[in-house]
C-alpha positions in Angstrom: -4.9 -89.4 190.8 -6.6 -92.2 189.1 -6.4 -93.3 185.5 -9.9 -92.6 184.0 -9.7 -94.5 180.7 -7.3 -97.4 181.0 -8.7 -99.0 177.9 -7.6 -96.1 175.7 -4.1 -95.9 174.2 -2.1 -92.7 174.7 -0.7 -90.7 171.8 2.4 -92.9 171.9 2.5 -95.8 174.4 2.0 -96.3 178.1 5.3 -95.6 179.9 6.2 -95.8 183.6 9.5 -95.4 185.4 9.9 -97.1 188.8 11.4 -94.4 191.0 13.5 -96.7 193.3 15.2 -98.6 190.4 14.9 -96.3 187.4 13.5 -99.3 185.5 11.4 -98.2 182.5 8.3 -100.0 181.5 6.5 -99.5 178.1 3.5 -101.1 176.6 0.6 -100.7 174.3 -2.0 -101.1 177.1 -2.3 -99.9 180.7 -2.7 -103.5 181.9 0.5 -104.7 180.2 2.5 -101.9 181.9 0.7 -102.5 185.3 1.5 -106.3 185.2 5.1 -105.7 184.3 5.5 -103.2 187.1 3.8 -105.6 189.6 6.2 -108.4 188.6 9.2 -106.0 188.9 8.1 -104.8 192.3 7.6 -108.4 193.5 11.1 -109.3 192.3 12.7 -106.2 193.9 10.6 -106.5 197.1 9.0 -103.1 196.4 5.6 -101.7 197.4 2.8 -104.2 196.7 0.9 -103.6 199.9 -2.9 -103.0 199.8 -3.7 -100.0 197.6 -0.5 -100.3 195.6 -2.3 -100.0 192.3 -3.9 -96.7 193.3 -0.5 -95.4 194.3 1.0 -96.7 191.0 -1.8 -94.9 189.0 -1.1 -91.7 190.8 2.6 -91.8 189.9 1.8 -92.9 186.3 -0.5 -89.9 185.9 2.2 -87.6 187.3 4.8 -89.0 184.8 2.5 -88.8 181.8 0.6 -85.6 181.1 -1.2 -87.1 178.1 -2.8 -89.9 180.1 -6.4 -89.1 181.0 -6.6 -89.0 184.8 -8.8 -87.4 187.3 -6.3 -84.6 187.8 -8.9 -82.0 186.8 -11.7 -83.6 189.0 -10.8 -81.6 192.1 -12.8 -81.2 195.3 -14.5 -78.1 193.8 -15.3 -79.8 190.6 -18.8 -79.2 189.3 -21.1 -82.2 189.8 -22.5 -84.0 186.8 -25.7 -82.4 185.6 -28.3 -82.8 182.9 -29.1 -81.1 179.7 -32.2 -78.9 179.8 -34.5 -77.5 177.1 -32.9 -74.1 177.5 -29.5 -75.7 176.9 -30.7 -77.3 173.7 -32.2 -74.0 172.5 -28.9 -72.1 173.1 -27.0 -74.9 171.3 -29.3 -74.6 168.2 -29.1 -70.8 168.3 -25.3 -71.0 168.3 -25.1 -73.5 165.5 -27.5 -71.5 163.3 -25.3 -68.4 163.7 -22.0 -70.1 163.0 -22.2 -69.9 159.2 -19.5 -72.6 159.0 -16.8 -70.2 160.4 -14.3 -71.5 163.0 -11.5 -70.0 164.9 -8.0 -71.0 163.9 -6.1 -73.9 165.3 -3.9 -71.8 167.6 -7.0 -70.2 169.3 -8.7 -73.6 169.6 -5.6 -75.1 171.3 -5.5 -72.1 173.7 -9.1 -72.6 174.7 -8.7 -76.4 174.9 -5.8 -76.0 177.4 -8.0 -73.8 179.6 -11.0 -76.1 179.5 -8.9 -79.3 180.1 -8.0 -78.2 183.6 -11.2 -76.3 184.5 -13.3 -77.8 187.3 -16.4 -77.1 185.1 -15.1 -79.7 182.6 -17.2 -82.6 183.7 -19.6 -85.3 182.5 -23.1 -84.0 181.6 -25.9 -86.5 181.4 -28.5 -85.8 178.8 -29.6 -86.0 175.3 -26.6 -85.3 173.1 -27.4 -88.6 171.4 -31.0 -87.6 170.8 -32.2 -86.0 167.6 -28.9 -86.7 166.0 -27.1 -83.9 168.0 -24.0 -86.0 168.5 -23.7 -86.6 164.7 -24.4 -82.9 164.1 -21.5 -82.0 166.3 -19.2 -84.4 164.5 -20.3 -83.1 161.1 -19.6 -79.6 162.3 -16.1 -80.5 163.6 -15.1 -82.4 160.5 -11.4 -83.3 160.9 -10.7 -80.5 163.3 -9.2 -81.4 166.6 -6.7 -80.3 169.3 -4.0 -82.0 171.4 -6.3 -81.8 174.4 -9.5 -83.4 172.9 -9.2 -86.5 175.0 -9.3 -84.4 178.2 -12.4 -82.5 177.2 -15.9 -83.6 178.3 -18.7 -81.1 178.6 -19.0 -77.7 180.4 -21.3 -77.8 183.4 -22.3 -74.2 182.8 -23.6 -74.4 179.3 -23.7 -78.2 178.9 -21.8 -77.8 175.6 -19.5 -80.5 174.1 -16.2 -78.7 174.8 -14.3 -80.3 171.9 -16.8 -78.5 169.6 -17.3 -75.3 171.5 -13.6 -74.3 171.5 -13.8 -73.9 167.7 -16.8 -71.5 167.7 -16.5 -67.8 167.0 -17.1 -66.0 170.4 -19.6 -63.5 169.1 -21.8 -66.2 167.7 -22.1 -68.2 170.9 -25.5 -67.9 172.7 -24.5 -67.5 176.4 -27.7 -65.9 177.5 -28.3 -66.3 181.2 -25.0 -68.1 181.9 -22.1 -67.1 184.2 -18.6 -68.5 183.5 -15.7 -68.6 185.9 -13.2 -65.7 185.6 -10.5 -67.9 184.1 -12.8 -69.0 181.2 -11.6 -68.2 177.7 -15.0 -66.6 177.1 -14.0 -63.9 179.6 -10.2 -63.8 178.9 -9.1 -61.6 175.9 -9.0 -63.7 172.8 -7.1 -63.6 169.5 -8.0 -61.8 166.3 -9.5 -65.0 164.7 -12.2 -65.1 167.5 -14.8 -62.9 165.9 -17.1 -63.8 163.0 -16.1 -62.1 159.7 -12.4 -61.9 160.5 
């Protein structure tokens, strides 16, 4: 595994335990922890052979679930794709039918946990910055968020911004012409707060 966003802080601080010595390293940045680990390994004559940082990142990801790594970018991951006019139409239809109603926090967290590890969670090239769509999504979300938001990108099936879609009432989402994988929360039975008007 590889650290995808070394410039971002985690919910707490970066933390790494060197397996051979049980030495614990903490820091406010990835680079501070990496440098401290490199110095420790040099002093203890541990692995600094070519490729050591990739192996270090792999272990760092295994030790820290909240660090954004490529753990969900598997061999069968969906390739990056672009937003089409049909995608934008579905997005607008969905927003219009929302009436400002969102699912509760528990349901959003359940959905976020599914999306965070889904191979369809990927980078989608396109126009979410066009026509103020990105600002519209942020306005829609307000202060709502989940513990998995940093692991959510976009869905390669609908091209939706996942950190927004997980809050939508299921019966107001325009999924016309789309087919989701069987494990998707849009196919799995949902909680009571999932329908408009409830």
